[in-house]
C-alpha positions as CSV (number, residue, x, y, z in Angstrom):
1,M,-2.3,110.4,-40.6
2,D,-1.7,110.5,-37.5
3,I,1.0,107.8,-35.7
4,S,2.6,106.6,-32.5
5,L,5.7,104.1,-32.8
6,A,6.8,101.1,-31.2
7,L,10.6,100.2,-32.3
8,G,11.9,97.2,-31.0
9,G,15.4,95.4,-30.0
10,G,17.5,93.8,-32.5
11,G,21.1,95.0,-31.9
12,S,22.3,95.9,-35.3
13,R,19.1,94.9,-36.7
14,G,18.1,97.8,-35.3
15,Y,19.3,100.1,-38.5
16,A,16.1,98.9,-40.1
17,H,14.2,100.9,-38.4
18,I,15.5,104.3,-39.9
19,G,14.2,102.6,-43.3
20,V,10.6,101.8,-42.1
21,L,11.0,105.6,-40.6
22,R,11.7,107.0,-43.7
23,R,8.9,105.0,-45.5
24,L,6.4,106.0,-43.3
25,E,7.1,110.0,-43.8
26,N,7.0,109.5,-47.4
27,E,3.8,108.1,-47.9
28,G,2.2,110.3,-45.9
29,F,2.0,109.7,-42.2
30,R,3.1,111.9,-39.6
31,I,4.8,110.2,-35.8
32,R,3.6,112.0,-33.5
33,A,5.4,109.9,-30.4
34,V,7.9,107.0,-30.8
35,A,8.8,104.1,-28.1
36,G,11.7,102.0,-28.3
37,T,13.9,99.0,-26.2
38,S,17.1,98.4,-26.7
39,A,18.5,99.9,-30.2
40,G,14.7,100.9,-31.2
41,G,15.4,103.5,-28.2
42,I,17.7,104.8,-30.0
43,I,16.6,105.2,-32.9
44,A,13.5,106.7,-31.5
45,A,15.1,110.0,-29.5
46,A,17.2,110.4,-32.9
47,Y,13.7,110.2,-34.6
48,A,12.4,112.3,-31.2
49,A,15.4,114.8,-31.6
50,G,14.5,116.4,-34.7
51,Y,17.3,114.0,-36.8
52,T,15.6,112.8,-40.3
53,P,16.3,109.5,-41.6
54,D,19.0,110.1,-44.2
55,E,20.7,112.0,-41.3
56,M,20.5,109.0,-38.8
57,E,21.5,106.8,-42.1
58,T,24.6,109.2,-42.7
59,I,25.4,109.0,-38.7
60,F,25.7,105.4,-38.2
61,S,27.0,104.6,-41.5
62,Q,30.0,106.2,-40.5
63,L,30.5,105.0,-37.1
64,D,33.3,102.3,-36.8
65,Q,31.8,99.4,-35.5
66,S,34.6,97.9,-34.1
67,K,34.8,100.6,-31.3
68,L,31.9,100.9,-30.0
69,F,32.6,98.4,-27.2
70,A,35.6,99.6,-25.6
71,R,35.7,99.3,-21.5
72,S,36.6,102.6,-19.4
73,A,37.7,101.2,-16.2
74,H,34.5,102.7,-14.1
75,E,32.0,100.4,-16.2
76,G,30.3,97.6,-14.0
77,P,31.0,94.0,-14.5
78,S,30.6,93.1,-18.4
79,I,31.9,90.7,-20.5
80,L,32.5,93.7,-23.5
81,G,32.1,97.7,-22.5
82,L,30.1,100.7,-23.8
83,A,32.7,103.2,-23.5
84,G,33.1,103.7,-27.2
85,A,28.7,103.5,-27.8
86,T,28.9,106.0,-24.4
87,K,31.2,108.6,-26.3
88,E,28.8,108.3,-30.2
89,L,25.7,108.9,-27.9
90,E,27.2,112.2,-26.4
91,N,28.0,113.2,-29.9
92,V,24.4,112.7,-30.4
93,F,22.7,113.5,-27.7
94,G,25.1,115.8,-25.3
95,D,23.3,117.0,-22.1
96,S,19.6,116.3,-23.6
97,T,16.9,115.3,-21.8
98,F,13.4,114.0,-23.1
99,A,11.9,117.5,-22.3
100,D,14.2,119.1,-25.0
101,L,12.8,116.5,-27.9
102,E,10.8,117.7,-30.6
103,I,8.0,114.6,-30.3
104,P,6.9,112.4,-27.5
105,C,9.6,109.3,-27.0
106,G,10.3,106.9,-24.2
107,V,12.3,104.0,-23.6
108,V,11.8,100.8,-21.5
109,A,14.4,99.4,-19.4
110,V,14.4,96.6,-16.9
111,D,15.6,96.9,-12.5
112,I,17.0,94.0,-12.1
113,N,16.8,95.1,-8.6
114,A,12.7,95.8,-8.3
115,G,12.3,92.9,-10.6
116,A,10.3,95.5,-12.3
117,E,9.9,97.3,-16.2
118,I,10.7,100.8,-16.2
119,D,9.9,103.3,-18.3
120,L,11.9,106.1,-19.4
121,S,10.5,109.4,-20.7
122,E,12.2,112.2,-18.3
123,G,16.0,112.9,-17.7
124,R,19.5,112.7,-19.5
125,I,18.9,110.9,-22.8
126,V,22.1,109.2,-22.8
127,D,22.0,108.0,-20.0
128,A,18.2,105.9,-20.4
129,L,19.6,105.3,-24.0
130,L,22.6,103.1,-21.9
131,A,20.1,101.9,-19.7
132,T,18.0,99.9,-22.2
133,I,20.5,98.8,-24.6
134,A,23.0,96.5,-21.3
135,V,22.0,93.6,-22.7
136,P,22.5,91.4,-19.3
137,G,25.9,90.5,-18.6
138,V,27.2,91.6,-22.2
139,F,27.1,94.7,-21.6
140,P,26.8,97.0,-18.1
141,P,24.0,97.7,-16.4
142,K,23.1,100.9,-15.8
143,L,23.1,103.3,-12.5
144,L,20.5,105.3,-11.9
145,G,19.6,106.6,-8.3
146,E,18.9,103.2,-6.3
147,M,18.2,101.6,-9.6
148,Q,19.8,98.6,-11.4
149,L,18.7,98.9,-15.0
150,V,19.6,96.7,-18.3
151,D,18.5,95.8,-21.6
152,G,14.4,96.4,-22.1
153,A,13.9,93.5,-24.2
154,V,14.1,91.3,-20.8
155,M,10.4,92.2,-20.4
156,N,9.4,94.5,-23.2
157,P,11.1,93.8,-26.3
158,V,8.8,96.1,-27.9
159,P,7.6,98.2,-26.2
160,V,3.7,98.6,-28.0
161,S,2.3,99.6,-24.2
162,L,5.2,103.1,-24.1
163,A,3.9,104.3,-27.3
164,R,0.4,104.0,-26.5
165,L,1.0,105.1,-22.8
166,L,2.6,108.3,-24.5
167,A,-0.5,109.2,-27.5
168,P,-3.5,106.7,-26.0
169,K,-5.5,108.1,-29.1
170,L,-3.5,107.4,-32.1
171,P,-3.1,103.7,-33.6
172,V,0.2,101.8,-33.1
173,I,2.5,100.9,-35.6
174,A,5.4,98.0,-34.2
175,V,8.1,97.3,-35.6
176,V,9.4,93.9,-35.4
177,L,13.3,92.7,-35.9
178,E,13.9,89.2,-36.1
179,G,16.8,87.4,-36.0
180,V,17.9,83.7,-37.1
181,A,17.6,80.8,-34.8
182,E,20.4,79.2,-36.3
183,Q,23.6,80.4,-37.6
184,S,25.3,78.8,-41.3
185,A,27.2,76.2,-41.2
186,G,30.7,76.7,-41.4
187,K,29.9,80.5,-40.1
188,L,32.5,81.4,-36.8
189,P,31.0,82.8,-33.9
190,V,31.0,86.2,-33.5
191,F,32.9,88.0,-30.8
192,P,32.8,91.3,-31.0
193,L,36.5,93.0,-29.7
194,P,37.2,96.1,-27.9
195,V,40.0,96.7,-29.2
196,P,41.6,96.5,-33.4
197,V,43.0,92.5,-33.3
198,P,44.9,91.8,-36.7
199,V,42.7,89.2,-38.7
200,P,44.2,85.5,-37.9
201,L,44.3,86.1,-34.1
202,V,40.4,87.3,-34.7
203,E,39.8,84.2,-36.2
204,R,41.8,81.9,-33.7
205,L,39.9,84.0,-30.8
206,T,36.9,83.3,-32.6
207,R,37.5,79.7,-32.2
208,T,38.0,79.4,-28.2
209,R,35.8,77.6,-26.1
210,V,35.1,81.2,-24.2
211,A,34.2,82.9,-28.0
212,Q,31.9,80.2,-28.5
213,A,30.3,80.4,-24.9
214,F,29.1,83.5,-26.3
215,N,28.0,83.1,-28.9
216,I,25.3,80.6,-27.5
217,F,24.7,82.8,-25.1
218,L,24.0,85.5,-26.9
219,K,21.7,83.2,-29.1
220,S,19.5,82.1,-26.7
221,V,19.1,85.9,-25.3
222,D,18.0,86.6,-28.5
223,L,15.3,83.3,-29.1
224,G,14.0,84.1,-25.6
225,S,13.7,88.0,-26.4
226,R,11.6,86.9,-29.8
227,K,10.1,84.7,-28.1
228,L,8.7,87.1,-25.5
229,A,8.1,90.3,-27.9
230,E,5.3,87.1,-29.5
231,L,3.7,86.6,-26.2
232,R,4.0,90.5,-25.7
233,L,2.5,92.0,-29.0
234,R,-0.6,89.5,-28.5
235,V,-1.5,91.4,-25.0
236,D,-0.4,94.3,-26.1
237,D,-2.2,94.1,-29.5
238,P,-0.7,96.6,-32.0
239,D,-2.9,97.9,-34.6
240,I,0.3,96.6,-37.5
241,I,3.3,94.7,-37.6
242,I,5.7,95.4,-39.3
243,R,8.9,93.0,-39.9
244,P,11.7,94.6,-41.8
245,N,13.9,91.0,-43.4
246,V,16.5,91.0,-41.5
247,K,17.4,87.2,-40.6
248,G,20.7,85.9,-40.4
249,I,22.2,89.3,-38.8
250,G,23.3,88.6,-35.0
251,L,22.8,91.0,-32.5
252,L,26.5,92.0,-32.0
253,D,26.9,91.8,-35.6
254,T,29.2,94.2,-37.9
255,V,27.3,95.1,-40.7
256,N,26.1,97.4,-43.9
257,V,24.4,99.7,-42.6
258,H,22.9,100.8,-45.7
259,Q,21.7,97.4,-46.8
260,V,19.7,97.2,-43.4
261,V,18.5,100.4,-44.0
262,R,17.1,99.8,-46.9
263,A,15.5,95.7,-45.7
264,G,13.5,98.9,-43.8
265,E,12.5,100.0,-46.1
266,I,11.4,97.7,-48.2
267,A,9.0,96.1,-45.1
268,A,7.4,99.3,-44.9
269,E,7.3,99.5,-48.7
270,E,5.4,96.6,-48.9
271,V,2.9,96.9,-46.4
272,S,2.0,100.4,-47.2
273,P,-1.2,99.4,-48.7
274,D,-3.1,97.8,-45.8
275,L,-1.1,100.2,-43.0
276,K,-3.7,103.2,-45.7
277,K,-6.8,100.8,-45.0
278,M,-6.8,100.2,-41.3
279,L,-6.1,103.4,-39.8
280,A,-8.4,105.1,-42.4
281,W,-11.3,106.0,-40.1
282,P,-14.2,104.1,-41.1
283,N,-12.1,101.1,-40.4
284,R,-10.7,103.3,-37.0
285,L,-14.0,103.7,-36.6
286,R,-15.0,99.9,-36.7
287,Q,-12.3,99.5,-34.4
288,M,-13.4,101.0,-31.3
289,M,-17.1,99.8,-31.9
290,F,-16.0,96.2,-32.2
291,P,-12.3,96.1,-30.2
292,H,-12.0,92.6,-30.4
293,R,-10.4,92.1,-33.8
294,T,-8.1,90.1,-35.9
295,Q,-4.5,91.7,-35.8
296,N,-3.0,92.2,-39.1
297,D,0.1,91.2,-39.1
298,T,2.2,92.2,-42.0
299,R,5.5,90.0,-43.2
300,P,7.9,89.7,-45.7
301,A,7.8,87.3,-48.5
């Protein structure tokens, strides 16, 4: 059963996409195209490059998440840098381009100079990924030609439109990663640091006004992205929506990768019967004849 995937953004929640991919493969679905925004873009590109879900889980679980946000001298204005993330992406993709990928793939960014959504499916993969993950103000924008590119979630948090463009005749499954609006009482604000810092000092730093303001900004970005995602999903109308239960995980939280991956597996497993039913030929034919259908939105219990 051939499908196209749209993998949404969500920072540290993005590892859930790996679990979704694994479960879909195990259920016999053939992923023929994949689009991604932000963290979803990284997983989309890795899958299109031929990495299996097992290989991706191993790679990401071995990362030192505390070193991803180091700054380099040439990076543009931002609170945190992407020097560490750049190094890790280059370890995975090298100088490969989208033309080297095994299946069609694209990621979404936003050109803040033109105020336009940009679909990236050509050129060097690492450059495109550094654009799609560049949360405005938090990470430096990526300069490509005359474009100043930032996180695609600014305009398209779940790139259903791009997934459909990559494979117009295939049903689109959208994977949506939702956060939580507030933190638990007493929980320290999340303030990832670009260099190793002793725990007592981290606790002091996370209580500063700057750290608290940064955390408020991140939560506001997350809220806006989730609301925009719901609006775009209504317009772009994917055939199926999968929502891994990743509530409580912030955009830049340090996480147990295996647990987040498992959340994706569980979500895909729960909707597997609905997936097979909706994507069966009788239903596909009915949808083509009567396109004004009710979207099947599947949520975790």
